[in-house]
mmCIF file as Biopython writes it, N, C-alpha, C and O atoms, coordinates in Angstrom:
data_model
#
loop_
_atom_site.group_PDB
_atom_site.id
_atom_site.type_symbol
_atom_site.label_atom_id
_atom_site.label_alt_id
_atom_site.label_comp_id
_atom_site.label_asym_id
_atom_site.label_entity_id
_atom_site.label_seq_id
_atom_site.pdbx_PDB_ins_code
_atom_site.Cartn_x
_atom_site.Cartn_y
_atom_site.Cartn_z
_atom_site.occupancy
_atom_site.B_iso_or_equiv
_atom_site.auth_seq_id
_atom_site.auth_asym_id
_atom_site.pdbx_PDB_model_num
ATOM 1   N N  . MET A ? 1  ? 0.858   -1.162  0.000  1.0 0.0 1  A 1 
ATOM 2   C CA . MET A ? 1  ? 0.000   0.000   0.000  1.0 0.0 1  A 1 
ATOM 3   C C  . MET A ? 1  ? 0.907   1.228   0.000  1.0 0.0 1  A 1 
ATOM 4   O O  . MET A ? 1  ? 1.743   1.388   0.890  1.0 0.0 1  A 1 
ATOM 5   N N  . ASN A ? 2  ? 0.740   2.098   -1.005 1.0 0.0 2  A 1 
ATOM 6   C CA . ASN A ? 2  ? 1.569   3.299   -1.043 1.0 0.0 2  A 1 
ATOM 7   C C  . ASN A ? 2  ? 0.962   4.405   -0.179 1.0 0.0 2  A 1 
ATOM 8   O O  . ASN A ? 2  ? -0.123  4.236   0.376  1.0 0.0 2  A 1 
ATOM 9   N N  . GLU A ? 3  ? 1.656   5.523   -0.067 1.0 0.0 3  A 1 
ATOM 10  C CA . GLU A ? 3  ? 1.234   6.595   0.842  1.0 0.0 3  A 1 
ATOM 11  C C  . GLU A ? 3  ? -0.144  7.152   0.468  1.0 0.0 3  A 1 
ATOM 12  O O  . GLU A ? 3  ? -0.969  7.396   1.348  1.0 0.0 3  A 1 
ATOM 13  N N  . ALA A ? 4  ? -0.394  7.352   -0.814 1.0 0.0 4  A 1 
ATOM 14  C CA . ALA A ? 4  ? -1.691  7.894   -1.240 1.0 0.0 4  A 1 
ATOM 15  C C  . ALA A ? 4  ? -2.824  6.930   -0.908 1.0 0.0 4  A 1 
ATOM 16  O O  . ALA A ? 4  ? -3.893  7.354   -0.467 1.0 0.0 4  A 1 
ATOM 17  N N  . GLU A ? 5  ? -2.597  5.635   -1.118 1.0 0.0 5  A 1 
ATOM 18  C CA . GLU A ? 5  ? -3.612  4.640   -0.790 1.0 0.0 5  A 1 
ATOM 19  C C  . GLU A ? 5  ? -3.868  4.594   0.711  1.0 0.0 5  A 1 
ATOM 20  O O  . GLU A ? 5  ? -5.013  4.460   1.143  1.0 0.0 5  A 1 
ATOM 21  N N  . LEU A ? 6  ? -2.802  4.705   1.510  1.0 0.0 6  A 1 
ATOM 22  C CA . LEU A ? 6  ? -2.949  4.694   2.960  1.0 0.0 6  A 1 
ATOM 23  C C  . LEU A ? 6  ? -3.751  5.903   3.425  1.0 0.0 6  A 1 
ATOM 24  O O  . LEU A ? 6  ? -4.637  5.766   4.269  1.0 0.0 6  A 1 
ATOM 25  N N  . LYS A ? 7  ? -3.453  7.082   2.889  1.0 0.0 7  A 1 
ATOM 26  C CA . LYS A ? 7  ? -4.196  8.290   3.254  1.0 0.0 7  A 1 
ATOM 27  C C  . LYS A ? 7  ? -5.669  8.149   2.882  1.0 0.0 7  A 1 
ATOM 28  O O  . LYS A ? 7  ? -6.548  8.510   3.665  1.0 0.0 7  A 1 
ATOM 29  N N  . ALA A ? 8  ? -5.936  7.624   1.686  1.0 0.0 8  A 1 
ATOM 30  C CA . ALA A ? 8  ? -7.323  7.433   1.253  1.0 0.0 8  A 1 
ATOM 31  C C  . ALA A ? 8  ? -8.035  6.451   2.167  1.0 0.0 8  A 1 
ATOM 32  O O  . ALA A ? 8  ? -9.195  6.659   2.522  1.0 0.0 8  A 1 
ATOM 33  N N  . PHE A ? 9  ? -7.353  5.388   2.547  1.0 0.0 9  A 1 
ATOM 34  C CA . PHE A ? 9  ? -7.959  4.389   3.420  1.0 0.0 9  A 1 
ATOM 35  C C  . PHE A ? 9  ? -8.278  4.972   4.785  1.0 0.0 9  A 1 
ATOM 36  O O  . PHE A ? 9  ? -9.359  4.742   5.327  1.0 0.0 9  A 1 
ATOM 37  N N  . VAL A ? 10 ? -7.335  5.727   5.341  1.0 0.0 10 A 1 
ATOM 38  C CA . VAL A ? 10 ? -7.550  6.325   6.660  1.0 0.0 10 A 1 
ATOM 39  C C  . VAL A ? 10 ? -8.700  7.318   6.585  1.0 0.0 10 A 1 
ATOM 40  O O  . VAL A ? 10 ? -9.537  7.361   7.487  1.0 0.0 10 A 1 
ATOM 41  N N  . ASN A ? 11 ? -8.755  8.119   5.524  1.0 0.0 11 A 1 
ATOM 42  C CA . ASN A ? 11 ? -9.860  9.067   5.373  1.0 0.0 11 A 1 
ATOM 43  C C  . ASN A ? 11 ? -11.197 8.357   5.278  1.0 0.0 11 A 1 
ATOM 44  O O  . ASN A ? 11 ? -12.189 8.827   5.835  1.0 0.0 11 A 1 
ATOM 45  N N  . GLU A ? 12 ? -11.235 7.239   4.584  1.0 0.0 12 A 1 
ATOM 46  C CA . GLU A ? 12 ? -12.469 6.456   4.471  1.0 0.0 12 A 1 
ATOM 47  C C  . GLU A ? 12 ? -12.869 5.886   5.832  1.0 0.0 12 A 1 
ATOM 48  O O  . GLU A ? 12 ? -14.046 5.890   6.192  1.0 0.0 12 A 1 
ATOM 49  N N  . ALA A ? 13 ? -11.887 5.399   6.579  1.0 0.0 13 A 1 
ATOM 50  C CA . ALA A ? 13 ? -12.171 4.864   7.919  1.0 0.0 13 A 1 
ATOM 51  C C  . ALA A ? 13 ? -12.703 5.965   8.827  1.0 0.0 13 A 1 
ATOM 52  O O  . ALA A ? 13 ? -13.619 5.739   9.617  1.0 0.0 13 A 1 
ATOM 53  N N  . ILE A ? 14 ? -12.133 7.138   8.712  1.0 0.0 14 A 1 
ATOM 54  C CA . ILE A ? 14 ? -12.587 8.267   9.525  1.0 0.0 14 A 1 
ATOM 55  C C  . ILE A ? 14 ? -14.030 8.613   9.173  1.0 0.0 14 A 1 
ATOM 56  O O  . ILE A ? 14 ? -14.855 8.833   10.060 1.0 0.0 14 A 1 
ATOM 57  N N  . ASP A ? 15 ? -14.329 8.660   7.892  1.0 0.0 15 A 1 
ATOM 58  C CA . ASP A ? 15 ? -15.684 8.996   7.461  1.0 0.0 15 A 1 
ATOM 59  C C  . ASP A ? 15 ? -16.707 7.972   7.931  1.0 0.0 15 A 1 
ATOM 60  O O  . ASP A ? 15 ? -17.850 8.324   8.221  1.0 0.0 15 A 1 
ATOM 61  N N  . SER A ? 16 ? -16.306 6.712   8.007  1.0 0.0 16 A 1 
ATOM 62  C CA . SER A ? 16 ? -17.271 5.662   8.338  1.0 0.0 16 A 1 
ATOM 63  C C  . SER A ? 16 ? -17.309 5.292   9.822  1.0 0.0 16 A 1 
ATOM 64  O O  . SER A ? 16 ? -18.199 4.553   10.244 1.0 0.0 16 A 1 
ATOM 65  N N  . ASP A ? 17 ? -16.378 5.780   10.608 1.0 0.0 17 A 1 
ATOM 66  C CA . ASP A ? 17 ? -16.316 5.368   12.002 1.0 0.0 17 A 1 
ATOM 67  C C  . ASP A ? 17 ? -15.984 6.573   12.877 1.0 0.0 17 A 1 
ATOM 68  O O  . ASP A ? 17 ? -14.823 6.969   12.971 1.0 0.0 17 A 1 
ATOM 69  N N  . GLU A ? 18 ? -16.995 7.157   13.518 1.0 0.0 18 A 1 
ATOM 70  C CA . GLU A ? 18 ? -16.797 8.356   14.331 1.0 0.0 18 A 1 
ATOM 71  C C  . GLU A ? 18 ? -15.855 8.113   15.505 1.0 0.0 18 A 1 
ATOM 72  O O  . GLU A ? 18 ? -15.060 8.988   15.849 1.0 0.0 18 A 1 
ATOM 73  N N  . ARG A ? 19 ? -15.933 6.930   16.126 1.0 0.0 19 A 1 
ATOM 74  C CA . ARG A ? 19 ? -15.057 6.639   17.261 1.0 0.0 19 A 1 
ATOM 75  C C  . ARG A ? 19 ? -13.594 6.609   16.816 1.0 0.0 19 A 1 
ATOM 76  O O  . ARG A ? 19 ? -12.713 7.142   17.492 1.0 0.0 19 A 1 
ATOM 77  N N  . PHE A ? 20 ? -13.354 5.978   15.673 1.0 0.0 20 A 1 
ATOM 78  C CA . PHE A ? 20 ? -12.004 5.936   15.119 1.0 0.0 20 A 1 
ATOM 79  C C  . PHE A ? 20 ? -11.509 7.355   14.870 1.0 0.0 20 A 1 
ATOM 80  O O  . PHE A ? 20 ? -10.372 7.687   15.207 1.0 0.0 20 A 1 
ATOM 81  N N  . ALA A ? 21 ? -12.357 8.188   14.285 1.0 0.0 21 A 1 
ATOM 82  C CA . ALA A ? 21 ? -11.989 9.571   13.990 1.0 0.0 21 A 1 
ATOM 83  C C  . ALA A ? 21 ? -11.649 10.326  15.270 1.0 0.0 21 A 1 
ATOM 84  O O  . ALA A ? 21 ? -10.671 11.072  15.316 1.0 0.0 21 A 1 
ATOM 85  N N  . SER A ? 22 ? -12.450 10.130  16.296 1.0 0.0 22 A 1 
ATOM 86  C CA . SER A ? 22 ? -12.220 10.810  17.560 1.0 0.0 22 A 1 
ATOM 87  C C  . SER A ? 22 ? -10.896 10.385  18.185 1.0 0.0 22 A 1 
ATOM 88  O O  . SER A ? 22 ? -10.106 11.227  18.614 1.0 0.0 22 A 1 
ATOM 89  N N  . GLU A ? 23 ? -10.660 9.093   18.233 1.0 0.0 23 A 1 
ATOM 90  C CA . GLU A ? 23 ? -9.422  8.569   18.821 1.0 0.0 23 A 1 
ATOM 91  C C  . GLU A ? 23 ? -8.202  9.040   18.033 1.0 0.0 23 A 1 
ATOM 92  O O  . GLU A ? 23 ? -7.181  9.409   18.613 1.0 0.0 23 A 1 
ATOM 93  N N  . LEU A ? 24 ? -8.320  9.022   16.709 1.0 0.0 24 A 1 
ATOM 94  C CA . LEU A ? 24 ? -7.199  9.437   15.866 1.0 0.0 24 A 1 
ATOM 95  C C  . LEU A ? 24 ? -6.926  10.922  16.058 1.0 0.0 24 A 1 
ATOM 96  O O  . LEU A ? 24 ? -5.773  11.333  16.188 1.0 0.0 24 A 1 
ATOM 97  N N  . GLY A ? 25 ? -7.982  11.726  16.077 1.0 0.0 25 A 1 
ATOM 98  C CA . GLY A ? 25 ? -7.807  13.161  16.274 1.0 0.0 25 A 1 
ATOM 99  C C  . GLY A ? 25 ? -7.145  13.489  17.597 1.0 0.0 25 A 1 
ATOM 100 O O  . GLY A ? 25 ? -6.246  14.328  17.652 1.0 0.0 25 A 1 
ATOM 101 N N  . GLU A ? 26 ? -7.581  12.834  18.667 1.0 0.0 26 A 1 
ATOM 102 C CA . GLU A ? 26 ? -6.990  13.061  19.995 1.0 0.0 26 A 1 
ATOM 103 C C  . GLU A ? 26 ? -5.521  12.654  20.012 1.0 0.0 26 A 1 
ATOM 104 O O  . GLU A ? 26 ? -4.685  13.357  20.580 1.0 0.0 26 A 1 
ATOM 105 N N  . ALA A ? 27 ? -5.212  11.541  19.399 1.0 0.0 27 A 1 
ATOM 106 C CA . ALA A ? 27 ? -3.827  11.065  19.383 1.0 0.0 27 A 1 
ATOM 107 C C  . ALA A ? 27 ? -2.934  12.023  18.600 1.0 0.0 27 A 1 
ATOM 108 O O  . ALA A ? 27 ? -1.801  12.288  19.003 1.0 0.0 27 A 1 
ATOM 109 N N  . ILE A ? 28 ? -3.441  12.539  17.488 1.0 0.0 28 A 1 
ATOM 110 C CA . ILE A ? 28 ? -2.652  13.471  16.684 1.0 0.0 28 A 1 
ATOM 111 C C  . ILE A ? 28 ? -2.427  14.766  17.462 1.0 0.0 28 A 1 
ATOM 112 O O  . ILE A ? 28 ? -1.321  15.306  17.465 1.0 0.0 28 A 1 
ATOM 113 N N  . GLU A ? 29 ? -3.482  15.267  18.127 1.0 0.0 29 A 1 
ATOM 114 C CA . GLU A ? 29 ? -3.358  16.494  18.916 1.0 0.0 29 A 1 
ATOM 115 C C  . GLU A ? 29 ? -2.316  16.354  20.018 1.0 0.0 29 A 1 
ATOM 116 O O  . GLU A ? 29 ? -1.569  17.291  20.298 1.0 0.0 29 A 1 
ATOM 117 N N  . LYS A ? 30 ? -2.271  15.182  20.640 1.0 0.0 30 A 1 
ATOM 118 C CA . LYS A ? 30 ? -1.330  14.939  21.738 1.0 0.0 30 A 1 
ATOM 119 C C  . LYS A ? 30 ? 0.063   14.586  21.230 1.0 0.0 30 A 1 
ATOM 120 O O  . LYS A ? 30 ? 1.021   14.557  22.002 1.0 0.0 30 A 1 
ATOM 121 N N  . GLY A ? 31 ? 0.175   14.317  19.925 1.0 0.0 31 A 1 
ATOM 122 C CA . GLY A ? 31 ? 1.462   13.912  19.376 1.0 0.0 31 A 1 
ATOM 123 C C  . GLY A ? 31 ? 1.840   12.497  19.765 1.0 0.0 31 A 1 
ATOM 124 O O  . GLY A ? 31 ? 3.021   12.150  19.808 1.0 0.0 31 A 1 
ATOM 125 N N  . THR A ? 32 ? 0.845   11.688  20.047 1.0 0.0 32 A 1 
ATOM 126 C CA . THR A ? 32 ? 1.070   10.313  20.480 1.0 0.0 32 A 1 
ATOM 127 C C  . THR A ? 32 ? 1.136   9.416   19.240 1.0 0.0 32 A 1 
ATOM 128 O O  . THR A ? 32 ? 0.161   8.754   18.885 1.0 0.0 32 A 1 
ATOM 129 N N  . TRP A ? 33 ? 2.281   9.408   18.601 1.0 0.0 33 A 1 
ATOM 130 C CA . TRP A ? 33 ? 2.400   8.722   17.318 1.0 0.0 33 A 1 
ATOM 131 C C  . TRP A ? 33 ? 2.289   7.208   17.438 1.0 0.0 33 A 1 
ATOM 132 O O  . TRP A ? 33 ? 1.913   6.537   16.476 1.0 0.0 33 A 1 
ATOM 133 N N  . GLU A ? 34 ? 2.611   6.666   18.601 1.0 0.0 34 A 1 
ATOM 134 C CA . GLU A ? 34 ? 2.440   5.223   18.791 1.0 0.0 34 A 1 
ATOM 135 C C  . GLU A ? 34 ? 0.953   4.871   18.716 1.0 0.0 34 A 1 
ATOM 136 O O  . GLU A ? 34 ? 0.575   3.847   18.147 1.0 0.0 34 A 1 
ATOM 137 N N  . VAL A ? 35 ? 0.109   5.742   19.303 1.0 0.0 35 A 1 
ATOM 138 C CA . VAL A ? 35 ? -1.337  5.515   19.274 1.0 0.0 35 A 1 
ATOM 139 C C  . VAL A ? 35 ? -1.858  5.695   17.851 1.0 0.0 35 A 1 
ATOM 140 O O  . VAL A ? 35 ? -2.695  4.920   17.388 1.0 0.0 35 A 1 
ATOM 141 N N  . VAL A ? 36 ? -1.358  6.724   17.158 1.0 0.0 36 A 1 
ATOM 142 C CA . VAL A ? 36 ? -1.760  6.946   15.766 1.0 0.0 36 A 1 
ATOM 143 C C  . VAL A ? 36 ? -1.435  5.705   14.932 1.0 0.0 36 A 1 
ATOM 144 O O  . VAL A ? 36 ? -2.269  5.232   14.160 1.0 0.0 36 A 1 
ATOM 145 N N  . ALA A ? 37 ? -0.229  5.189   15.093 1.0 0.0 37 A 1 
ATOM 146 C CA . ALA A ? 37 ? 0.180   3.996   14.342 1.0 0.0 37 A 1 
ATOM 147 C C  . ALA A ? 37 ? -0.707  2.804   14.692 1.0 0.0 37 A 1 
ATOM 148 O O  . ALA A ? 37 ? -1.089  2.035   13.811 1.0 0.0 37 A 1 
ATOM 149 N N  . ALA A ? 38 ? -1.035  2.648   15.973 1.0 0.0 38 A 1 
ATOM 150 C CA . ALA A ? 38 ? -1.885  1.530   16.390 1.0 0.0 38 A 1 
ATOM 151 C C  . ALA A ? 38 ? -3.289  1.654   15.796 1.0 0.0 38 A 1 
ATOM 152 O O  . ALA A ? 38 ? -3.876  0.654   15.381 1.0 0.0 38 A 1 
ATOM 153 N N  . LEU A ? 39 ? -3.831  2.877   15.754 1.0 0.0 39 A 1 
ATOM 154 C CA . LEU A ? 39 ? -5.163  3.069   15.180 1.0 0.0 39 A 1 
ATOM 155 C C  . LEU A ? 39 ? -5.169  2.778   13.680 1.0 0.0 39 A 1 
ATOM 156 O O  . LEU A ? 39 ? -6.104  2.171   13.158 1.0 0.0 39 A 1 
ATOM 157 N N  . ILE A ? 40 ? -4.119  3.216   13.001 1.0 0.0 40 A 1 
ATOM 158 C CA . ILE A ? 40 ? -4.030  2.934   11.562 1.0 0.0 40 A 1 
ATOM 159 C C  . ILE A ? 40 ? -3.889  1.432   11.339 1.0 0.0 40 A 1 
ATOM 160 O O  . ILE A ? 40 ? -4.501  0.874   10.427 1.0 0.0 40 A 1 
ATOM 161 N N  . GLU A ? 41 ? -3.084  0.781   12.169 1.0 0.0 41 A 1 
ATOM 162 C CA . GLU A ? 41 ? -2.929  -0.677  12.068 1.0 0.0 41 A 1 
ATOM 163 C C  . GLU A ? 41 ? -4.276  -1.376  12.272 1.0 0.0 41 A 1 
ATOM 164 O O  . GLU A ? 41 ? -4.597  -2.339  11.576 1.0 0.0 41 A 1 
ATOM 165 N N  . LYS A ? 42 ? -5.050  -0.884  13.227 1.0 0.0 42 A 1 
ATOM 166 C CA . LYS A ? 42 ? -6.379  -1.444  13.494 1.0 0.0 42 A 1 
ATOM 167 C C  . LYS A ? 42 ? -7.284  -1.286  12.273 1.0 0.0 42 A 1 
ATOM 168 O O  . LYS A ? 42 ? -7.998  -2.216  11.898 1.0 0.0 42 A 1 
ATOM 169 N N  . ALA A ? 43 ? -7.250  -0.110  11.660 1.0 0.0 43 A 1 
ATOM 170 C CA . ALA A ? 43 ? -8.080  0.141   10.483 1.0 0.0 43 A 1 
ATOM 171 C C  . ALA A ? 43 ? -7.663  -0.744  9.315  1.0 0.0 43 A 1 
ATOM 172 O O  . ALA A ? 43 ? -8.510  -1.282  8.602  1.0 0.0 43 A 1 
ATOM 173 N N  . VAL A ? 44 ? -6.360  -0.891  9.123  1.0 0.0 44 A 1 
ATOM 174 C CA . VAL A ? 44 ? -5.858  -1.746  8.043  1.0 0.0 44 A 1 
ATOM 175 C C  . VAL A ? 44 ? -6.255  -3.195  8.303  1.0 0.0 44 A 1 
ATOM 176 O O  . VAL A ? 44 ? -6.653  -3.908  7.382  1.0 0.0 44 A 1 
ATOM 177 N N  . GLY A ? 45 ? -6.148  -3.625  9.547  1.0 0.0 45 A 1 
ATOM 178 C CA . GLY A ? 45 ? -6.548  -4.995  9.899  1.0 0.0 45 A 1 
ATOM 179 C C  . GLY A ? 45 ? -8.015  -5.232  9.617  1.0 0.0 45 A 1 
ATOM 180 O O  . GLY A ? 45 ? -8.393  -6.296  9.126  1.0 0.0 45 A 1 
ATOM 181 N N  . ARG A ? 46 ? -8.850  -4.241  9.927  1.0 0.0 46 A 1 
ATOM 182 C CA . ARG A ? 46 ? -10.284 -4.355  9.665  1.0 0.0 46 A 1 
ATOM 183 C C  . ARG A ? 46 ? -10.535 -4.497  8.163  1.0 0.0 46 A 1 
ATOM 184 O O  . ARG A ? 46 ? -11.355 -5.313  7.741  1.0 0.0 46 A 1 
ATOM 185 N N  . ALA A ? 47 ? -9.832  -3.710  7.364  1.0 0.0 47 A 1 
ATOM 186 C CA . ALA A ? 47 ? -10.004 -3.779  5.912  1.0 0.0 47 A 1 
ATOM 187 C C  . ALA A ? 47 ? -9.551  -5.130  5.378  1.0 0.0 47 A 1 
ATOM 188 O O  . ALA A ? 47 ? -10.196 -5.705  4.502  1.0 0.0 47 A 1 
ATOM 189 N N  . MET A ? 48 ? -8.447  -5.632  5.903  1.0 0.0 48 A 1 
ATOM 190 C CA . MET A ? 48 ? -7.954  -6.933  5.454  1.0 0.0 48 A 1 
ATOM 191 C C  . MET A ? 48 ? -8.946  -8.030  5.820  1.0 0.0 48 A 1 
ATOM 192 O O  . MET A ? 48 ? -9.158  -8.962  5.044  1.0 0.0 48 A 1 
ATOM 193 N N  . GLY A ? 49 ? -9.550  -7.924  6.990  1.0 0.0 49 A 1 
ATOM 194 C CA . GLY A ? 49 ? -10.552 -8.902  7.405  1.0 0.0 49 A 1 
ATOM 195 C C  . GLY A ? 49 ? -11.759 -8.879  6.492  1.0 0.0 49 A 1 
ATOM 196 O O  . GLY A ? 49 ? -12.276 -9.929  6.110  1.0 0.0 49 A 1 
ATOM 197 N N  . LEU A ? 50 ? -12.213 -7.678  6.137  1.0 0.0 50 A 1 
ATOM 198 C CA . LEU A ? 50 ? -13.353 -7.558  5.226  1.0 0.0 50 A 1 
ATOM 199 C C  . LEU A ? 50 ? -13.021 -8.126  3.856  1.0 0.0 50 A 1 
ATOM 200 O O  . LEU A ? 50 ? -13.832 -8.819  3.241  1.0 0.0 50 A 1 
ATOM 201 N N  . THR A ? 51 ? -11.817 -7.824  3.387  1.0 0.0 51 A 1 
ATOM 202 C CA . THR A ? 51 ? -11.390 -8.339  2.088  1.0 0.0 51 A 1 
ATOM 203 C C  . THR A ? 51 ? -11.356 -9.856  2.114  1.0 0.0 51 A 1 
ATOM 204 O O  . THR A ? 51 ? -11.797 -10.503 1.164  1.0 0.0 51 A 1 
ATOM 205 N N  . SER A ? 52 ? -10.843 -10.425 3.182  1.0 0.0 52 A 1 
ATOM 206 C CA . SER A ? 52 ? -10.786 -11.880 3.312  1.0 0.0 52 A 1 
ATOM 207 C C  . SER A ? 52 ? -12.186 -12.484 3.313  1.0 0.0 52 A 1 
ATOM 208 O O  . SER A ? 52 ? -12.428 -13.507 2.672  1.0 0.0 52 A 1 
ATOM 209 N N  . ASP A ? 53 ? -13.107 -11.844 4.037  1.0 0.0 53 A 1 
ATOM 210 C CA . ASP A ? 53 ? -14.486 -12.331 4.079  1.0 0.0 53 A 1 
ATOM 211 C C  . ASP A ? 53 ? -15.126 -12.292 2.699  1.0 0.0 53 A 1 
ATOM 212 O O  . ASP A ? 53 ? -15.832 -13.221 2.308  1.0 0.0 53 A 1 
ATOM 213 N N  . ILE A ? 54 ? -14.879 -11.221 1.968  1.0 0.0 54 A 1 
ATOM 214 C CA . ILE A ? 54 ? -15.442 -11.081 0.617  1.0 0.0 54 A 1 
ATOM 215 C C  . ILE A ? 54 ? -14.875 -12.157 -0.300 1.0 0.0 54 A 1 
ATOM 216 O O  . ILE A ? 54 ? -15.609 -12.776 -1.070 1.0 0.0 54 A 1 
ATOM 217 N N  . LEU A ? 55 ? -13.555 -12.380 -0.215 1.0 0.0 55 A 1 
ATOM 218 C CA . LEU A ? 55 ? -12.940 -13.412 -1.055 1.0 0.0 55 A 1 
ATOM 219 C C  . LEU A ? 55 ? -13.474 -14.798 -0.713 1.0 0.0 55 A 1 
ATOM 220 O O  . LEU A ? 55 ? -13.710 -15.607 -1.611 1.0 0.0 55 A 1 
ATOM 221 N N  . ASP A ? 56 ? -13.667 -15.081 0.570  1.0 0.0 56 A 1 
ATOM 222 C CA . ASP A ? 56 ? -14.227 -16.366 0.979  1.0 0.0 56 A 1 
ATOM 223 C C  . ASP A ? 56 ? -15.631 -16.544 0.418  1.0 0.0 56 A 1 
ATOM 224 O O  . ASP A ? 56 ? -15.990 -17.630 -0.035 1.0 0.0 56 A 1 
ATOM 225 N N  . SER A ? 57 ? -16.412 -15.490 0.449  1.0 0.0 57 A 1 
ATOM 226 C CA . SER A ? 57 ? -17.774 -15.549 -0.089 1.0 0.0 57 A 1 
ATOM 227 C C  . SER A ? 57 ? -17.762 -15.792 -1.587 1.0 0.0 57 A 1 
ATOM 228 O O  . SER A ? 57 ? -18.570 -16.564 -2.104 1.0 0.0 57 A 1 
ATOM 229 N N  . LEU A ? 58 ? -16.847 -15.135 -2.284 1.0 0.0 58 A 1 
ATOM 230 C CA . LEU A ? 58 ? -16.754 -15.337 -3.733 1.0 0.0 58 A 1 
ATOM 231 C C  . LEU A ? 58 ? -16.311 -16.753 -4.074 1.0 0.0 58 A 1 
ATOM 232 O O  . LEU A ? 58 ? -16.790 -17.338 -5.045 1.0 0.0 58 A 1 
ATOM 233 N N  . LYS A ? 59 ? -15.400 -17.302 -3.283 1.0 0.0 59 A 1 
ATOM 234 C CA . LYS A ? 59 ? -14.945 -18.686 -3.521 1.0 0.0 59 A 1 
ATOM 235 C C  . LYS A ? 59 ? -16.090 -19.664 -3.366 1.0 0.0 59 A 1 
ATOM 236 O O  . LYS A ? 59 ? -16.172 -20.648 -4.101 1.0 0.0 59 A 1 
ATOM 237 N N  . LYS A ? 60 ? -16.982 -19.404 -2.409 1.0 0.0 60 A 1 
ATOM 238 C CA . LYS A ? 60 ? -18.116 -20.302 -2.188 1.0 0.0 60 A 1 
ATOM 239 C C  . LYS A ? 60 ? -19.079 -20.262 -3.373 1.0 0.0 60 A 1 
ATOM 240 O O  . LYS A ? 60 ? -19.760 -21.247 -3.656 1.0 0.0 60 A 1 
ATOM 241 N N  . LEU A ? 61 ? -19.135 -19.126 -4.063 1.0 0.0 61 A 1 
ATOM 242 C CA . LEU A ? 61 ? -20.038 -19.008 -5.210 1.0 0.0 61 A 1 
ATOM 243 C C  . LEU A ? 61 ? -19.520 -19.786 -6.422 1.0 0.0 61 A 1 
ATOM 244 O O  . LEU A ? 61 ? -20.297 -20.201 -7.282 1.0 0.0 61 A 1 
ATOM 245 N N  . LEU A ? 62 ? -18.205 -19.978 -6.479 1.0 0.0 62 A 1 
ATOM 246 C CA . LEU A ? 62 ? -17.615 -20.678 -7.620 1.0 0.0 62 A 1 
ATOM 247 C C  . LEU A ? 62 ? -17.739 -22.124 -7.486 1.0 0.0 62 A 1 
ATOM 248 O O  . LEU A ? 62 ? -17.294 -22.866 -8.361 1.0 0.0 62 A 1 
#
């Protein structure tokens, strides 16, 4: 995932999850980059899980 894709993904996660947005905003304001990294990792993990679920569903259709 390149930088532009990561930014787009994080923006999408923020738009779809108010709690994520709140936590990310607070962490950025405090300069807590470890928390920022953990939140982004959580969002990426969620996306990977969804992608895996979608692929599993498509495999069952074949």
